[in-house]
C-alpha positions as CSV (number, residue, x, y, z in Angstrom):
1,M,34.7,-128.9,126.5
2,K,32.4,-129.7,129.3
3,I,30.3,-127.3,131.5
4,D,28.9,-128.3,134.9
5,V,25.6,-126.6,135.3
6,N,26.0,-126.3,139.1
7,F,29.0,-124.0,138.7
8,I,27.4,-121.4,136.4
9,P,27.0,-118.3,138.5
10,D,24.1,-115.9,138.1
11,E,26.2,-113.4,136.2
12,G,27.5,-116.1,133.9
13,M,31.1,-117.2,133.2
14,V,33.7,-117.4,130.5
15,V,35.5,-120.7,129.8
16,R,38.6,-120.9,127.7
17,E,40.1,-124.2,126.5
18,G,42.3,-125.7,123.9
19,I,40.8,-128.7,122.1
20,K,42.9,-131.1,120.1
21,S,41.5,-131.7,116.6
22,S,42.3,-135.4,117.0
23,E,39.9,-135.6,120.0
24,L,37.1,-134.4,117.7
25,E,38.3,-136.5,114.7
26,L,38.3,-133.5,112.4
27,D,41.3,-134.1,110.1
28,T,40.9,-135.3,106.6
29,E,43.4,-136.0,103.8
30,V,43.0,-132.5,102.2
31,F,42.1,-130.4,105.2
32,R,43.5,-130.5,108.8
33,F,43.9,-128.3,111.8
34,S,47.3,-127.5,113.2
35,G,47.6,-127.0,116.9
36,P,44.7,-126.9,119.4
37,I,41.4,-125.3,118.6
38,R,41.1,-122.2,120.8
39,A,37.6,-122.2,122.3
40,E,36.1,-119.4,124.3
41,A,32.6,-119.9,125.7
42,Q,30.5,-117.3,127.4
43,V,28.0,-119.3,129.4
44,S,24.8,-118.1,131.1
45,R,21.9,-119.9,132.7
46,I,18.3,-118.7,133.0
47,T,16.2,-121.1,135.1
48,N,16.1,-124.3,133.0
49,A,18.2,-123.3,130.0
50,V,21.9,-122.7,129.3
51,T,23.0,-120.4,126.6
52,V,26.6,-120.6,125.2
53,H,28.2,-118.0,122.9
54,L,31.2,-119.8,121.5
55,K,34.1,-118.5,119.6
56,L,36.5,-120.9,117.9
57,E,39.9,-120.1,116.3
58,V,42.5,-122.4,114.8
59,K,45.1,-122.5,112.0
60,A,44.1,-124.9,109.1
61,H,46.3,-126.6,106.5
62,G,44.8,-127.7,103.2
63,I,45.7,-128.9,99.8
64,C,44.5,-126.6,97.0
65,C,42.2,-128.4,94.7
66,R,43.5,-126.5,91.6
67,C,47.3,-126.4,92.0
68,L,47.8,-129.1,94.6
69,N,50.0,-126.9,96.8
70,D,49.8,-126.9,100.6
71,F,48.4,-123.7,102.1
72,E,47.7,-122.4,105.6
73,A,44.7,-120.3,106.6
74,D,43.1,-118.9,109.7
75,F,39.8,-120.6,110.6
76,S,37.4,-118.9,113.0
77,K,33.7,-119.3,113.8
78,K,31.2,-117.9,116.2
79,I,28.3,-120.1,117.4
80,D,25.3,-119.6,119.7
81,L,24.1,-122.8,121.4
82,N,21.1,-123.4,123.7
83,Y,20.6,-126.4,126.0
84,P,17.6,-127.3,128.1
85,V,18.5,-128.4,131.6
86,E,16.3,-131.0,133.3
87,D,18.2,-131.1,136.6
88,L,21.0,-129.1,138.1
89,S,23.4,-132.0,138.4
90,S,23.9,-132.3,134.7
91,T,27.0,-131.6,132.7
92,I,26.9,-130.2,129.1
93,D,29.4,-131.6,126.6
94,L,30.0,-129.1,123.9
95,N,32.4,-131.2,121.9
96,P,29.8,-133.0,119.6
97,D,28.3,-129.6,118.7
98,I,31.7,-128.0,118.2
99,R,32.7,-130.9,115.9
100,E,29.5,-130.6,113.9
101,E,29.8,-126.9,113.4
102,L,33.4,-127.1,112.3
103,I,32.6,-129.8,109.8
104,L,29.8,-127.8,108.3
105,D,32.3,-125.1,107.5
106,Y,34.8,-127.3,105.8
107,P,35.6,-126.1,102.3
108,I,34.3,-128.4,99.6
109,N,37.1,-127.4,97.2
110,P,39.9,-125.8,99.3
111,L,41.8,-123.1,97.4
112,C,45.2,-121.6,98.3
113,K,43.8,-118.2,97.1
114,A,40.6,-117.1,95.4
115,D,42.3,-116.5,92.0
116,C,44.3,-119.7,91.9
117,R,45.0,-120.5,88.3
118,G,45.7,-124.2,88.9
119,L,47.7,-126.6,86.7
120,C,48.1,-126.7,82.9
121,A,45.9,-129.6,81.7
122,K,48.6,-130.6,79.1
123,C,52.0,-130.3,80.9
124,G,51.0,-130.0,84.5
125,K,52.9,-126.8,85.2
126,N,51.6,-124.6,88.0
127,L,50.1,-121.5,86.3
128,N,50.4,-119.4,89.4
129,D,54.2,-119.6,89.1
130,A,54.6,-118.9,85.3
131,E,52.9,-119.4,82.0
132,C,53.5,-122.7,80.2
133,N,54.4,-123.1,76.5
134,C,51.5,-125.3,75.6
135,K,49.1,-124.2,72.9
C-alpha cells in the first residue's frame, strides 16, 4: 500500500486496498492468512508529517499446538503510524510497517480454542473429542 504525499488533500483521505499475504511474505508452516488482507487507511498531512490510522482485517488459518487440528480465526489490528516528509514529491510505502505489525501479533503457540485439551501423551487421542482409556 503506497501513498503519494502530493495527493493528500487538506481534509485527509481514506484509502482501501487488499494486500496479498504472499506479497508481504507472512505465511509460515503453522500460521497463514487466507485471502487478501483488507487494509483501510485514514491519511492526513500536517505540514511536514503524515499520520496514518490503519485498520487491518483478514482470516487466518493455523495448526493448534495442542491438538494439531486446523482452525480458522479472524485476525484484526489497528495501527497508528507517523511519517516525516522531507519533500512533497515523496511516496510512503506502508507495506514494510504492515508486515512488521502483523508479525508482532503472530501467536507463539496457536490454539484452536482457549480451553483446548490437546492429545493424550500415551495413545495420542484428541481429548477434545472424547476421553481416552489410558491410566
